[in-house]
C-alpha positions in Angstrom: 50.6 246.5 94.7 52.8 245.8 91.7 51.9 242.9 89.5 55.4 241.4 89.7 55.1 241.2 93.5 51.9 239.0 93.3 52.5 235.3 93.4 50.2 232.9 91.6 50.4 229.1 92.2 48.4 226.6 90.3 47.2 223.1 91.4 46.0 220.7 88.7 43.4 218.1 89.3 43.9 215.4 86.7 40.6 213.7 87.2 38.6 216.8 86.2 41.3 218.8 84.4 40.6 221.6 86.8 43.0 224.4 87.9 42.9 225.8 91.4 44.9 228.9 92.2 46.4 230.5 95.3 47.0 234.2 94.7 49.0 236.0 97.4 51.4 238.7 98.3 53.6 236.7 100.6 51.4 237.1 103.6 47.8 237.2 102.6 46.0 235.4 99.8 42.9 233.8 98.3 42.0 230.4 96.9 40.1 230.3 93.6 38.0 227.3 92.4 39.1 224.6 94.9 38.2 221.0 94.2 36.6 218.4 96.5 37.6 215.0 95.1 34.8 212.6 94.2 35.1 209.0 93.2 32.0 207.9 91.3 32.8 204.2 91.6 32.9 204.2 95.4 30.6 207.2 95.8 33.1 208.8 98.2 34.6 212.2 98.6 38.1 213.0 99.8 40.1 216.2 100.3 43.3 215.1 98.6 43.3 218.1 96.2 42.4 220.6 99.0 45.1 219.2 101.2 47.7 219.8 98.5 46.6 223.5 98.4 46.7 223.7 102.2 50.2 222.3 102.4 51.3 225.2 100.1 49.5 227.7 102.3 50.9 226.3 105.5 54.4 226.2 104.2 54.3 229.9 103.4 52.3 230.8 106.6 49.7 232.6 104.5 46.4 234.0 105.8 43.5 233.1 103.6 40.5 235.4 104.3 38.6 234.4 101.3 37.9 231.3 99.2 36.3 232.1 95.9 34.4 230.2 93.1 34.0 231.6 89.6 30.7 229.8 89.2 28.7 226.7 90.1 30.9 224.0 88.6 29.3 221.1 86.8 32.4 218.9 86.6 33.5 218.9 90.3 32.3 219.6 93.8 33.6 222.7 95.6 36.1 222.4 98.5 35.0 225.8 99.9 33.9 224.3 103.2 37.3 222.8 103.7 39.0 226.2 103.6 36.3 227.9 105.7 36.8 225.3 108.4 40.6 225.2 108.3 41.4 228.9 107.8 38.2 230.7 108.7 38.0 231.8 105.1 34.8 233.5 104.0 33.1 231.9 100.9 32.6 234.2 97.9 30.9 233.9 94.6 28.8 235.9 92.2 25.6 237.7 93.3 23.4 235.9 90.8 24.1 232.4 92.0 20.4 232.3 93.1 19.4 232.0 89.5 21.4 228.8 89.2 20.0 227.6 92.5 16.4 228.2 91.4 16.9 226.1 88.3 18.4 223.2 90.1 15.9 223.3 93.0 13.3 222.5 90.4 15.3 220.0 88.4 16.4 218.0 91.4 13.2 218.5 93.4 15.1 219.9 96.4 11.9 221.2 98.0 10.4 224.6 98.6 12.4 225.1 101.7 15.7 225.0 99.9 17.0 228.6 99.8 17.7 230.1 96.4 19.1 233.5 97.4 22.8 232.6 97.8 22.7 232.6 101.6 24.9 229.4 101.6 27.8 231.8 100.8 29.3 234.4 103.1 29.7 237.1 100.4 28.0 237.7 97.1 29.7 240.2 94.7 28.3 241.9 91.6 29.9 243.5 88.6 32.6 246.0 89.6 32.6 245.2 93.3 35.9 244.3 94.9 37.5 242.9 98.1 40.7 244.0 99.7 43.1 241.2 100.3 46.3 242.1 102.0 48.1 244.5 99.7 45.9 243.8 96.6 42.3 243.9 95.6 40.2 241.4 93.7 37.5 242.8 91.4 34.4 241.0 90.2 33.6 240.9 86.4 30.3 239.4 85.4 30.9 237.1 82.5 27.7 235.1 81.9 27.1 232.5 79.2 28.4 229.3 80.6 26.1 230.0 83.6 24.1 233.1 84.2 25.9 233.8 87.4 29.5 233.3 86.1 32.1 235.7 87.4 35.7 236.3 86.4 38.0 237.7 89.0 40.6 240.3 88.3 43.7 240.8 90.4 46.1 243.5 89.0 46.9 242.3 85.4 45.6 238.8 86.0 42.1 237.7 85.2 40.8 234.3 86.4 38.2 233.5 83.7 36.7 230.3 85.1 34.8 228.6 82.3 34.4 231.4 79.8 37.6 230.6 77.8 39.7 227.4 77.7 43.2 227.2 76.3 43.4 228.5 72.7 43.7 225.0 71.2 40.4 223.9 72.9 38.0 226.9 72.6 35.2 228.1 74.9 33.0 226.6 77.5 29.7 224.9 76.9 26.5 226.9 77.3 23.7 224.2 77.6 23.4 224.2 81.3 20.2 225.8 82.7 20.4 229.6 82.2 23.4 229.3 79.9 23.4 231.2 76.6 25.9 231.1 73.7 25.3 234.7 72.7 26.0 235.9 76.3 29.2 233.9 76.3 30.3 235.5 73.1 29.7 239.0 74.6 31.6 238.0 77.7 34.6 236.8 75.7 34.6 240.1 73.8 34.7 242.0 77.1 37.7 239.9 78.1 39.4 240.5 74.8 38.9 244.3 75.3 41.0 244.4 78.4 44.3 246.1 78.0 47.5 244.2 77.3 49.3 242.7 79.1 46.3 241.2 80.8 47.0 237.6 81.7 44.2 235.0 81.5 44.2 232.2 83.9 42.0 229.3 82.9 40.0 227.0 85.1 40.6 224.0 82.9 43.2 222.5 80.6 42.0 219.4 78.7 45.3 218.9 76.9 43.9 218.0 73.4 46.0 215.5 71.5 47.8 214.6 74.7 50.0 217.7 74.6 52.0 219.0 77.6 50.3 220.9 80.3 49.7 224.5 79.2 51.2 226.0 82.4 54.8 225.9 83.7 56.0 222.9 85.5 58.7 224.6 87.5 56.5 224.4 90.6 56.5 228.2 91.2 54.2 230.2 88.9 51.3 229.4 86.6 51.8 230.4 83.0 48.9 232.4 81.7 47.8 233.5 78.2 48.0 237.2 77.4 44.8 238.7 75.9 46.6 239.4 72.6 47.6 235.7 72.3 44.0 234.5 73.0 42.6 236.9 70.4 44.9 235.5 67.7 43.7 232.0 68.4 40.0 232.7 68.0 38.3 233.7 64.8 38.2 237.4 64.1 35.4 239.2 62.3 33.0 236.3 62.7 29.3 237.2 63.3 28.0 236.8 66.8 25.1 234.7 65.7 27.3 232.3 63.7 29.7 231.9 66.6 26.8 231.3 69.0 25.3 228.7 66.6 28.5 226.8 66.4 28.7 226.8 70.2 25.2 225.4 70.5 25.8 222.8 67.9 28.9 221.5 69.8 26.9 221.4 73.1 24.2 219.3 71.5 26.6 216.4 71.0 28.7 216.9 74.1 28.7 214.5 77.1 26.6 215.6 80.0 27.8 214.4 83.4 27.0 217.1 85.9 24.5 215.4 88.2 26.8 214.2 91.0 28.2 217.7 91.2 25.2 220.0 90.7 22.6 218.4 92.9 24.5 219.0 96.2 26.0 222.3 95.1 24.1 224.5 97.4 24.0 222.1 100.3 27.7 221.1 100.3 28.5 224.8 100.2 26.2 225.6 103.0 28.5 226.2 105.9 26.7 225.1 109.1 23.9 223.4 107.1 23.4 219.7 106.5 23.3 217.6 103.4 21.8 214.2 103.4 24.6 212.8 101.2 22.1 211.5 98.6 22.4 212.3 94.9 19.3 212.6 92.7 19.6 212.0 88.9 16.6 213.3 87.0 15.6 211.4 83.9 14.8 212.9 80.5 15.6 216.4 81.5 18.8 217.3 79.8 
């Protein structure tokens, strides 16, 4: 499949500054990092964001065999079950998600019967494995650091980097979640930078520092990504790995931490056919 025949449509969730993508060839596609809306004031979830994605899919009569998460998100709930129910999509994430589940089973006291082997998902992919989707393939690239199970997903010359990199004026993702490691994130970013140009990087977030305009096109057709060469120019060159990692850790130490409503039900909400009791647990004096 030629890169110019692949269509990429973004959907921006203002509440969490999250980007969801539909990648397709005109007939078959995938959904990456869908958002299930959550209102902390009313403690209710809605599918407003997922419905917007579904309208796009339905209008183009697309088949969606897979819905994919780059990682266990701390800032929003996943809408994977919505797409599985509506389109029969298989749920996909990285093969090491069990490492994240083991950490949160203990932190949130989910009980010994809570499975931590990723069985809540239909397909678990490891480094270098791929899936055939219509006329294109999506390949898994393990990029740990933000979380130990974090995956980036490559389709032709597009790489969906999740929470490894943010836009060049905002930096990189935090690494202070359980299993996160700043030095691993540094190494993952270097792997991304080593990809050949013109590799386009599609971010999972745009926090719009200083109130600037959205860093993707607003023509309603295609997302605007960053080429690897552009990203490299905006990050310090020649800086020592340890120094970079230390700066990341120092920033994380003073950052807000608001993951509890999203992390506790992560495995259970994603558990197709399973049941979640709808109760959030917030551990004290842990993070």
